[in-house]
C-alpha positions as CSV (number, residue, x, y, z in Angstrom):
1,X,-46.8,133.1,29.7
2,X,-46.8,129.5,28.2
3,X,-48.8,128.2,31.2
4,X,-51.4,130.9,30.8
5,X,-51.8,130.0,27.1
6,X,-52.3,126.3,27.9
7,X,-54.9,127.1,30.6
8,X,-56.7,129.5,28.2
9,X,-56.8,126.8,25.4
10,X,-58.0,124.2,27.8
11,X,-60.8,126.5,28.9
12,X,-61.8,127.0,25.3
13,X,-61.9,123.2,24.7
14,X,-63.9,122.6,27.8
15,X,-66.4,125.2,26.6
16,X,-66.8,123.5,23.2
17,X,-67.0,119.9,24.4
18,X,-70.0,118.4,26.2
19,X,-69.7,117.8,29.9
20,X,-70.3,114.1,29.5
21,X,-67.3,113.7,27.2
22,X,-65.1,115.7,29.5
23,X,-65.9,113.4,32.4
24,X,-66.0,110.0,30.5
25,X,-62.8,110.3,28.4
26,X,-60.4,110.6,31.3
27,X,-62.2,107.7,33.0
28,X,-61.8,105.6,29.8
29,X,-58.2,106.5,29.5
30,X,-57.6,105.4,33.1
31,X,-59.3,102.0,32.3
32,X,-57.2,101.5,29.1
33,X,-54.0,102.3,31.0
34,X,-54.9,100.0,33.9
35,X,-55.8,97.1,31.5
36,X,-52.7,97.6,29.5
37,X,-50.5,97.7,32.6
38,X,-52.2,94.7,34.0
39,X,-51.8,92.8,30.7
40,X,-48.1,93.7,30.5
41,X,-47.5,92.6,34.1
42,X,-49.4,89.4,33.4
43,X,-47.3,88.7,30.4
44,X,-44.1,89.6,32.2
45,X,-45.1,87.5,35.2
46,X,-46.0,84.6,32.8
47,X,-42.7,84.8,31.0
48,X,-40.9,84.7,34.3
49,X,-43.0,81.8,35.5
50,X,-42.3,79.9,32.2
51,X,-38.6,80.6,32.5
52,X,-38.6,79.4,36.1
53,X,-40.5,76.2,35.0
54,X,-38.1,75.6,32.2
55,X,-35.1,76.0,34.5
56,X,-36.7,73.7,37.0
57,X,-37.4,71.1,34.4
58,X,-33.9,71.3,33.1
59,X,-32.5,70.8,36.5
60,X,-34.8,67.8,37.1
61,X,-33.8,66.2,33.8
62,X,-30.2,66.9,34.5
63,X,-30.4,65.3,37.9
64,X,-32.3,62.3,36.5
65,X,-29.8,61.9,33.7
66,X,-26.9,62.0,36.1
67,X,-28.6,59.4,38.3
68,X,-29.1,57.1,35.3
69,X,-25.5,57.6,34.2
70,X,-24.3,56.9,37.7
71,X,-26.3,53.6,37.7
72,X,-25.1,52.9,34.1
73,X,-21.4,53.2,35.0
74,X,-21.8,51.7,38.5
75,X,-22.7,48.3,37.0
76,X,-21.1,46.7,34.0
77,X,-23.2,47.3,30.9
78,X,-24.5,44.2,29.0
79,X,-22.1,44.7,26.2
80,X,-19.3,45.3,28.7
81,X,-20.4,42.3,30.6
82,X,-20.1,40.2,27.5
83,X,-16.6,41.6,27.1
84,X,-16.9,43.9,24.2
85,X,-13.2,43.7,23.3
86,X,-13.4,40.0,23.1
87,X,-16.4,40.1,20.8
88,X,-15.2,43.1,18.8
89,X,-12.2,41.2,17.4
90,X,-14.6,38.6,16.0
91,X,-16.9,41.2,14.4
92,X,-14.0,43.0,12.7
93,X,-13.0,39.8,11.0
94,X,-15.8,38.8,8.6
95,X,-14.6,35.3,8.4
96,X,-15.0,34.6,12.1
97,X,-18.4,35.0,13.6
98,X,-18.3,32.4,16.4
99,X,-15.9,30.7,18.8
100,X,-15.7,27.3,20.3
101,X,-15.5,27.0,24.1
102,X,-14.7,23.6,25.6
103,X,-15.6,24.2,29.3
104,X,-18.8,26.2,29.9
105,X,-21.6,25.8,32.4
106,X,-25.1,26.9,31.4
107,X,-28.2,27.5,33.5
108,X,-31.8,27.6,32.5
109,X,-34.4,28.8,34.9
110,X,-38.2,28.9,34.6
111,X,-40.8,30.5,36.8
112,X,-43.3,27.8,37.8
113,X,-46.9,28.7,37.3
114,X,-46.2,31.8,35.4
115,X,-48.1,30.8,32.2
116,X,-51.5,30.5,34.0
117,X,-50.7,33.7,35.9
118,X,-50.3,35.5,32.6
119,X,-54.0,34.9,31.9
120,X,-55.0,36.6,35.1
121,X,-52.9,39.7,34.9
122,X,-53.0,42.6,32.5
123,X,-50.1,42.7,30.0
124,X,-48.7,45.8,31.7
125,X,-48.7,44.2,35.2
126,X,-47.3,41.0,33.8
127,X,-44.4,42.8,32.1
128,X,-43.7,44.9,35.1
129,X,-43.5,41.8,37.3
130,X,-41.2,40.1,34.9
131,X,-39.0,43.1,34.7
132,X,-38.6,43.2,38.5
133,X,-37.8,39.6,38.7
134,X,-35.3,39.5,35.8
135,X,-33.7,42.8,36.9
136,X,-33.0,41.0,40.3
137,X,-31.5,38.1,38.4
138,X,-29.4,40.5,36.3
139,X,-27.9,41.9,39.4
140,X,-27.0,38.4,40.6
141,X,-25.4,37.6,37.3
142,X,-23.3,40.7,37.5
143,X,-22.4,40.0,41.1
144,X,-21.1,36.5,40.1
145,X,-19.5,37.7,36.9
146,X,-21.7,35.6,34.6
147,X,-23.0,36.2,31.1
148,X,-26.7,36.7,30.8
149,X,-27.5,35.3,27.4
150,X,-31.2,36.0,27.0
151,X,-34.7,35.7,28.4
152,X,-37.4,33.6,26.6
153,X,-40.8,34.4,27.9
154,X,-40.5,33.7,31.6
155,X,-37.3,31.7,31.2
156,X,-33.8,33.0,32.0
157,X,-30.6,31.8,30.5
158,X,-27.1,32.6,31.9
159,X,-23.7,31.1,31.2
160,X,-20.3,31.0,32.8
161,X,-16.9,30.4,31.2
162,X,-17.3,32.6,28.2
163,X,-16.4,34.8,26.3
164,X,-13.4,34.6,28.7
165,X,-12.7,31.2,30.1
166,X,-12.7,30.7,33.9
167,X,-11.8,27.7,36.0
168,X,-14.7,28.0,38.4
169,X,-17.4,28.2,35.8
170,X,-19.5,25.5,37.4
171,X,-19.1,26.8,40.9
172,X,-20.2,30.3,39.8
173,X,-23.3,29.0,38.2
174,X,-24.1,26.9,41.3
175,X,-23.9,30.0,43.4
176,X,-26.1,31.8,41.0
177,X,-28.7,29.0,41.1
178,X,-28.8,29.0,44.9
179,X,-29.1,32.8,45.0
180,X,-31.9,32.7,42.5
181,X,-33.9,30.3,44.6
182,X,-33.6,32.8,47.5
183,X,-34.4,35.8,45.4
184,X,-37.6,34.5,43.8
185,X,-39.1,34.2,47.3
186,X,-39.3,38.0,47.4
187,X,-42.0,38.0,44.8
188,X,-45.6,36.7,45.1
189,X,-48.4,35.8,42.7
190,X,-51.7,37.7,42.5
191,X,-52.9,35.3,45.3
192,X,-50.0,36.2,47.5
193,X,-48.3,32.8,47.0
194,X,-44.5,32.8,46.6
195,X,-43.1,31.9,43.3
196,X,-41.0,28.8,42.7
197,X,-38.4,28.0,40.1
198,X,-37.2,25.1,38.1
199,X,-33.5,25.3,37.4
200,X,-31.4,23.1,35.2
201,X,-27.6,23.1,34.8
202,X,-25.2,21.3,32.4
203,X,-21.5,21.6,31.7
204,X,-19.9,21.0,28.4
205,X,-18.7,22.6,25.1
206,X,-20.6,25.2,23.1
207,X,-20.2,27.5,20.2
208,X,-20.8,31.1,21.0
209,X,-20.9,34.2,18.9
210,X,-22.9,36.8,17.0
211,X,-24.6,36.0,13.7
212,X,-26.9,37.7,11.3
213,X,-26.9,41.1,9.7
214,X,-29.0,43.2,12.2
215,X,-30.2,43.0,15.8
216,X,-27.0,41.4,16.9
217,X,-27.4,39.0,19.8
218,X,-24.6,37.1,21.5
219,X,-25.9,33.5,21.6
220,X,-24.9,29.9,22.2
221,X,-25.3,26.7,20.2
222,X,-24.6,23.1,20.8
223,X,-25.7,20.0,22.6
224,X,-24.7,21.4,26.0
225,X,-27.4,24.2,25.5
226,X,-30.1,21.6,24.7
227,X,-29.2,19.4,27.7
228,X,-29.2,22.3,30.1
229,X,-32.6,23.2,28.8
230,X,-33.9,19.7,29.3
231,X,-32.5,19.7,32.9
232,X,-34.8,22.6,33.6
233,X,-37.9,21.4,31.8
234,X,-37.7,17.9,33.3
235,X,-36.9,19.2,36.8
236,X,-39.2,19.8,39.7
237,X,-40.5,23.0,41.2
238,X,-38.2,24.5,43.7
239,X,-35.3,22.3,42.7
240,X,-32.0,22.6,40.9
241,X,-31.2,19.6,38.6
242,X,-27.7,19.1,37.4
243,X,-26.1,16.5,35.1
244,X,-23.2,14.1,35.8
245,X,-20.8,16.5,34.1
246,X,-21.8,19.3,36.4
247,X,-21.8,17.0,39.4
248,X,-18.2,16.1,38.7
249,X,-17.3,19.8,38.9
250,X,-19.2,20.5,42.1
251,X,-18.7,17.3,44.1
252,X,-17.0,17.9,47.4
253,X,-17.8,21.6,47.5
254,X,-21.6,21.4,47.4
255,X,-24.1,19.0,48.8
256,X,-25.8,17.1,46.0
257,X,-28.4,14.3,46.1
258,X,-28.7,11.7,43.5
259,X,-32.0,11.8,41.6
260,X,-31.2,8.8,39.5
261,X,-31.4,7.9,35.9
262,X,-34.1,9.7,33.9
263,X,-35.1,9.6,30.3
264,X,-34.1,12.9,28.7
265,X,-35.8,13.8,25.5
266,X,-33.3,13.6,22.6
267,X,-30.6,12.1,24.8
268,X,-31.9,9.0,26.3
269,X,-31.1,7.9,29.8
270,X,-29.0,10.2,31.9
271,X,-27.9,10.3,35.6
272,X,-29.0,13.5,37.3
273,X,-28.6,15.1,40.7
274,X,-30.2,17.8,42.9
275,X,-28.1,20.7,44.0
276,X,-29.0,21.4,47.6
277,X,-26.5,23.8,49.1
278,X,-22.9,24.7,49.5
279,X,-20.9,22.6,51.9
């Protein structure tokens, strides 16, 4: 009975509505349904795609983070390398900000010809090149158990015998210097010429510590630092110049050649030697 009633009412509606409307309306409804369904599927698909992308990015970030952490813990961190516990005791006592070390060997190294090269390279390329070179030196310093103090432009400063004293401080620096000479040959200038280094070494007493109120830096002071710097600046490209004090520590274990007496700025005449190789 109900079915007959619905059919009867539908026939009445069809008689009162124009034929065009009867044909067009169902067609439009189909279009609206299709568009709505398509939009919903697109949004749904888009949400799934976004979720997949976010998940993938999270995994990549996690992997990269773990890789960085692995590298971080695989090698001693700079603060760890400077022996954080040894320095921390000094920082916790406001009255003690530095410490005297009697037997330390210091190395200064400078890349020959890097200043004119800086005028031919863009700042980004220059910094990237320096980063590669100094990162290589950092690995050598960690390998030999040395303390990287700082970089100044294209100069590199490293020390041995502090903050924890060691008997072989001069020998460790000598090994570092020889390895640096070999390592620098891996890098070339913009004209494909290999780099060379001037290296200077001196042994003596220094004061080391952390001073100031911010941007704390573990640094060294004293005549030994100045002389080591002079050994580098007054050396020759591709050579390692050492003082008499360092020579006395290395003699018999390394082959050294006498350079002779030279005039050292601020010090006067000094006997110096070239470090050639290990015996």
